[in-house]
N, C-alpha and C positions, 0 to 999 in steps of 0.2 A: 167374546172375540178371543178367539186364543193364538199363540205365535208359537209359529214354526221355524226350528232354526236346525239347517242341513246343510252339508255341502256340493249335493248334488240331488237332483229328481229325475227319477226318470218312470217313462209310461210303463204300469203294469204289464200290457201287453199292445202289442202293433209298434210303432212306428212316429204315434202324436200325443203329445204330451198338451193337455186344454187346461188352462188360465180361469178362470169365472165361466159366467154361463150370459148369454145374452143379455144386456143389461146392467152387466158389470163395467164398474171402475175400476181399474188396477190401477193404483197408484204407485207413483218412484219420486220418493222425496227429493228433493235440492241437495245436490251433492253428491246422488249416486251415478255412478258412472256405469251404462251397460257394454260391454265388452264382445262385439260378435266377431266371430271364428268361422262361421257359418253363412247361410244365401240369406238375407233379409228382403222379405215382401209384405204389401200392403201398411209400409211405413210414407211419410210424406208425400207427395204430392205428385201429379203427374202433367206437369205445364201444360194444361189444359183451362180453357179454348186455347186452340192453335188454329193460325189461320194464315196461308200462303197462296198467292195467283202471282202468275207473268203474265205480263200481254201480249194476248191471242192474236193479234193483226195491229202492223202499226198505224197510227194515228196521227193525223195529221190536226197539229193545234195555231193555233191563232197568235204571231205576235204582237209583243207587250201587252200581253192579259196572262190572268192566272185561268189554267186551265186543268177540271176533274181527268186524271187517268181514269176509263170505263173499261173494261172489258178484259178483265185483268183473271182469267181461265184458265189457262195452262198451267197445268201439275198445281192444280188448284188442291189445296189442305185445308179443310173446314171442319177441325172437330166436333162441332156444338151448334151447328147449322148458322152460324152467326154470319157470315163473311157471303153475300151476294157477287159476288165481284168485281164489286164497285167497293164499299161501303162493308165496314166490319160493324157491329152493333154489341155492344159488351153484355150478354145474358143477363137474366135475371140472376142474382146470386151470386154473382162473378165479378163482383168487384174488386181489385187490390191493384199491386202494382205489376203491372206489366211492360216488356222488353218490345219495343219496336222498330222496324226496319225498310229501311225503302231502296229503289234504284233507280235513275234513272237515265236512260241512254239517249241523247241529240243527236237527230243531224237534220246539219245545216242546210244539204243537199239543194233543196229547195230554193232557199233564199243564196246561192252561189257560194256556198262556204265560205261566207262573210257572218257568222255568230261572233256575239259578241259579248252573249252573258246569257246562262242557264242557271235554273234552279231547279230542284229537288225540294218537296214541299211534304210532311206532314200533319195534315190538320185533326184535328178534334174537337169536333163539334162546330164541323165548318171556320174554323179559325186558326193560323198558322202555329203547332207547336213543335216545331223541330224543321231546319230546312238546311242544305248546305247548298252553297253557288259558285258560281264560277265565271270568269269573269275576266276579258282580256282588253287592252287597247292598243291605238296607236294600228299599225298597216298588218291586216292580219289575213290569215287562208284558211278557217279552222272548219271541221265540217264534221266531226263526233264529236262530242262531250259524256264522259261518263259523272254521274254523281252519287253520291253513296250518304244517306243521314239515318241515324240511329237516335235513341233515346229511349231512356227508361222513364217511365210516366206512371200516378194512382190516374186509375181508372174505377168507372162507378158504372151500377146498372143503369142503360140506356143509353152512354155515353156513344158516338160515332168515331169513328178511323178512316181516314180516304187520304188516296197520294195527288199529291197536284204539280202541275212544272210549270215553267214561265220561260221563255225564249226571248233573245233581243239579238235582232243584227241590223246592221245597215241599210238592205237594201228593199225592205218594206214586205219582203214574201215570206209566207208559213215555213213551221219547220217541220218535225215530224220526232215523237219519241218510238223507237224502235221494238220491236215487239221481240219474245224470246230473252229480251234483256233487261227492259222494263216490269220490277214487280214492288211488291208491297207485302209483307207479312209481321205474326208477332204473335207473342203467348204469354201465359199469366205465368209469372216468376212461385217459385215455392220458397214461402215467406217464414 
């Protein structure tokens, strides 16, 4: 092995300088700083898999029970064909840290505007991972409630992510989650 010491290396022809060939490893020792004043491409990750979907049509939900939100197909993003509009399944080889976020917009109009509790829940493998809650007591006339939940979590290949909701009211009537406002999404973090 030989050592080359110089202050600048330029390509002899053209505008591309290539270091090594396919299969080689370029080692940068600890303590070395790489200063970039140009454009860097091909470094780091790309925050995928990524998924997102908004509720395509308003969904009636039974009160006093946890209900899975389905049909999240409007403005859908699905970089790795892992989101079916209801469930995101982590693809093989894509385990890691993920940022997940969800919004539920509950409409208590069916119940006579007497909503008293609503929840937005991000489920992982069929159980509550993260939720946001709204609750009111006393005399009330609530119609709309918007809740947002988000979390950073470690996911493994095969883990599933889904959106659930819960609504409670005094009249015993069902409620609705509204289309184009209710949504779920997430993406893999570059670590």
